[in-house]
N, C-alpha and C positions, 0 to 999 in steps of 0.2 A: 501494500500498499505505501503509493507515495505522500508525503510529508508537506504541503505544499499549501503556501499563505497568501491568500487576495490581498495587497496593501491597497492602498485608500485611490492612487491612482491606477488603478483595473478597476476597482471598484465604478472610480465615475467613464473608465473607457464602457465598459460594458453597459453601463444606463445609458448614456450618450447615443450607444450603436442602434441601442431598440428604441431612440425615439432622436433622431436623425432630422426628421424633418418638421419635427418640434421644438427641439433645446436641443441650443447650439454645445457643445461640451464646457465654454468660458460658465456661463453658466450652469449648465450642472458641477461641471466643480463647486461657484461658488454656493450652490443649495447643498451639495455632502457636508461643505464644510461648517456651514452653521448650524445644520441636523446633527453633527456630530460635536461642538461648540455645543448647543443649547444644550445637549442631553448632560454633556461635563462638565457643564453652570450646576442644572440641577441637581445631578448627584454631587456636589461640593458644597449643594448649600443644606442636600439632607432632603434631595425630595430620592421619590423611586424613578426611573424613566422602564414603562411597559411601550413595550416594539413588536404590537402583534406579530406573533410567526418566527416570533423570535425566543423575545422573551422580557426581563426585568432585571436592570440593570441597582444594582444596590449599596452603598454606604453599610458596615456595620464595622459597630462599636468593638475594640480588639481591650477587655481587660488589660490591668496592670500587673505580673506577675514575676516568679522569682525565673531564672536562667538559671546554668553554671555553662560557663568558662573549657570548654572541651581541653585547651589544651592543661591549664591548671587546676580545673575542678572547684575554685572559687565560685562564690552565689554572685551571683549579678542581678539587677532590678532593672527589668523593660518596661516601661513606660508605658503607659494604655497609648494604644493609637488607632486609627480607624484602620479596612479596610475596604476595596473595591468584590464587588460580589455577583453572581450571577446566576439567578434560577429560569435555565430553558426551559420557550414554552414547550405546549404538548405536539403542539405542531412539528416545531422542529425537532424534538425525542422522535418523533414519529420517523417521520424521514428518514435518521439518519439511525434511526432503528435500534435506540437505546430506553426505546418508553415501555415501562412493566404490564404488565399484565397485570392487572385485581385491582386494579384505584391504588390502594394509598402505601404510599413506602413504608419499611421494617425503624426506619428513623425515629 
């Protein structure tokens, strides 16, 4: 299985190719760039970004905790932080083939 990553530029080209007669590539780039910037600012503000058929992006709090320096074994304090999380939509899971049958997950 190939491990290919689609870049923003490739997404812009793919969308522009589908709408060549209606939407110039420059406008497609502007729209996609603004779309991604809006998602970023909404998540940074603490909101969730729900994208139909893709999923939900959101910020999640990570509590402060104690860790260990692997070289010395010394205890270190790791401060609280935030991370970006993603929950895939059912349609995306179905398309990829990772959706669980029988409803809810076992978590």
